[in-house]
N, C-alpha and C positions, 0 to 999 in steps of 0.2 A: 448271660452270655443268651445272644439271640438262638432260638430252637435251630436255626437252619447251620448254625456256625458249630464246624467240627474240628476236632484237634488230630493232628499225623505229623510224623517225621521226612523231611526233605531229602531221598535217597539220591535222586540226579539234580543237576542244574543245566541245563545247554541251551544255547540261542534264545534267552529270554522266557523259556520255560521251566517250570518246576515241578517235580513227579514225585508227589506226595503219597506216603503210604499211610492208610490207616486199618490194621490188623490185615488181612486178605485182600484189601480194596486199594488200587493203586490210581491215582487222579492226574491227569495235565492240569496244571494251575500258571496263572498268571499274577502279578504283582496287584493288589487294589492300586488307584489310582494315587491317593495318599502317600504309599510308600514308594512310588516310583517317583513323586516329588520331592522327598528328602532323599532319594537316592540311597536309599538303605540297602544295604548289600545281605543278601539271603544266600547261605551255602549249605552245602551239602551236610547232613546232621541237623540241621537246625528244626527245633520243635516249633508249629506254628498250628495256628486258627484259621481255618478256611472256612467258605461257603461255597457251594454247588452254585455251579453255573449252567449245568446242561449234561447231559449223559457223558459220565466220565471227565469232566471240566470241572474246574473252580477257581474260586481267585483267593489268593492269599491277603487275610486281613491283619494279622498281627503277627509278629514275628517273637516269642516268648525269651526271655533272659538265657544265656548260656553260661553254663557252667564250666567249659573249658573249648578253649579253641587251638586249633593247630593251624599255624600259617602255611605252611608249605608242606604238602598242598593245604589248602583252605577247608577244613573239617569242623565241625561243632559239635560240642559234646561228647567228644571221644571219651571213653571212660579207661583203656587201657592199653598199654602198647605191649605186645608179642615181640620181644627184640630176639629174632632167632639166628641161632649160628648152628655150625656143624660142628659135631666132634671129632671129625676127620672129613679130608678131601672136602672142601678145604678145613684147616685146622683152626681152633678159635684164635682170633685175634682182639687178644683182650683190651688192647689199647682202643679198637675199633667199638668195642662191647660198651668200654666207658664213655667212648662219645656220644653213643645214643643214650645211656644213660642221663647223661648231661640234658640232651635235649629233651628228654622224657621229664625230667625234675623241672626242667626250666619251662616246658609247656604246661605244667601241673596235671600230667596224666601218668598213672599207675603203672610200671614197668614190672611186666612179668619176662625174667630168663628164660628162655626155651631153646635148650641144646638137643637139635635132631642129630641122626644117623650115630645113636647112643651104642647101636650094635656093632659097628665098625671101630670102635674104642674101647680103651681099658679104661672102666670106670673108675679103678683105683689111681691112675694118674690123674684124673678130672678131679677127684674129689678135694685134695687139698686148695686147689685155685676156686671150685664153685662154693666150698664151704664159706670162702672170705666174702661170697657176695650175699649168703645166706645170714652169716653172723651181721653185717650191713643192714639186713631187713629186707633184702629182694627175693620173692618166689623164683624159685629154679626148677624147671622141669627138664627131666632127662625122658625124649622119647626117640621114636623110632616110625616114621612114616612106611616103611619097608616092613617091619615086624608088628606092627601095631603097639610096641611097647609105650605105655604112658599118652595113648590116645584118648581114652576115657576121661581121665583126668583133664587135659588139654579143652576136651569139650565141655565138661562142667566150669571152667574158668571162662568160655566164651560166652554161655547162655546166658539171656538176658542183659548184654551188655554191649556196647560197640567199639570193638577191638581193632585196631591197626596194626599189621603186620610189618615189622623193619628188619633188615638185616642184608649181609652181602649177598651178590648173586651167589649161585652154587649151592646153596644150605638146603634148597627144598622146600621152599617156603610154599611153593604151589601144591607141592606131594602132599604136605602136610594138611593143607587146608583142604583137598582131596580126600585125605583120609578122616578127617574130623566131619565133612559134609559130602560124602558121595555124590549126593545130585546137585552140588554147589554150580557144577559146570554148564547143568541141564537150567538151571535158573539164571544164571548169566545170560545165557541163552534166550531163554523167553525175556526176561526184561530187556534184555539189546533190542528184539523184535518189536516189544511192546511200546519200549521209547523212542524207536527210531533211530539208533544208533546205525550210521555207516561210514563209509569214506568221507562223507562231508561234516561228520559232525565232530564238535571239539571232543578231543580226549580231556576225561576228567576224572575227579574221584567221584566214587560210586559207593553207595552202602548196599550189600549183598546180605539179604535176609538168611538167618539160619534155622533150620526146622524146629529146636529145640527153643527158638525166641532170642533176638538180639541180631545183632548185624557184624559183619566184618568190612571194614572199609578197602574196595578194589582198587589200590593205587602204590606204586612203589614204594610209598612211604615216606618215613621224614627226609628233608633234603640238609645235607652236611651246611649248606648256606646258611642255615639258622645262625650260626655263630656270629656273622657280621652283626646281629642284633645286639647282642650280649656284652656288657661294659665286663673289665676285667673284675671289679670288684662284688659282680653278682656272682661269677663262676665261684667263687670259694664256697656258696651257699647251695651248690648243685649237688656236691661231694657229703653223702650222708655222714660218713664218718668224722669230717670233719668241722661239724656243727657243735659238736658238744665239746669241741677242744678251743674253740673261739675266743671263750672268757680267759682261757689261760693263756694268751699270747700278751706280750707285753704293750703293742700298738693293738689299738681297736680297728683300725684298718688295714691290719696284716694280710699281705697276699699269699703269705706261708712261701716266699722265695727267698729274697736275699735278706729278710728283716731279721735282727738277732731276737732272743728269747721268745721262739715260736714253738708253742704247744703241738702244733702239727708235725712240724719236721721232728720235736723231740718223739712223738708218738712214732713216726716212721724209723726211728734209730732202734726204739726200745721192741719193734714188732706188733706195735697196736695197729698201727697202719698199714697195709701191704705196700711194699715199695713200687710195685709196678702200678698200684692206683696214684701214689703220688707223682712218680715217673708222668704219666698220662694226665695228670693235672696241670704239670710244668708245661708241659708240650701244650696242652690247648691253650693256658695262660699268655704264652708266649706269639702263639698264632691270633690270639685276641687283641694283643697289645700293638701287634705290627698292623693289622688288621685298622686298628683305631690311627694309628701314624699315618697311613697312607692316606684316610678318609680326611685327617685334617691336616 
């Protein structure tokens, strides 16, 4: 590698400029002509090689291979999705939680279930439901942005990783982020001023740095329209507890719906698979099938 070629991560992209961070250094970069010619799409989260082109400026020479890619919004190299729900006000919608888990699995991003406002609920009432997800293999955090419960554990999970927060409105995602990183709003303001965000700039995903290392993605999170890209026979692989049952189904292409001798349906009857998880699967399966019928 050339001596003046450096490595950094794209934390924001807008109007043909890519803002690349290396340590505490932030540069405004443009694509090298070769990358422009092949119309390579560089997005937030990409690790790049760049060369200096002046004070605070550079040229992106090469985009390194991505480990993961989130399509909506476009973010590369996300390590984990913090799926945030409230224990109360609003109560947990487990069907919606399952949809987000499917999107995380489909995007090959490790999900963490984070239940906020635990101070407003009876933990014993939640325990049987959350235990199901823990048994499947999902980390479950019970936290409170108000009292500070579980905040240190959440901080440890975020450090040195790129994390996206997702969940319904009203669950306290912003409050959690402020509790995890009290200076995050200040950092956001400083970055916005430095990179010129204003009323004429396009709103897009942005990586916000954490004091302990790592980034959180400043974005509304997953788009549920992702399901238009998923085929019915792909959905069955996004439910972890279904996977080891597939070999027991009579048909190798079993969708676990109307087929006879289905090991997944048998597991629901015996209690090995939670009934609400199977119900959410069937609802999603029908939705995906109907979407495909409209498209074709």
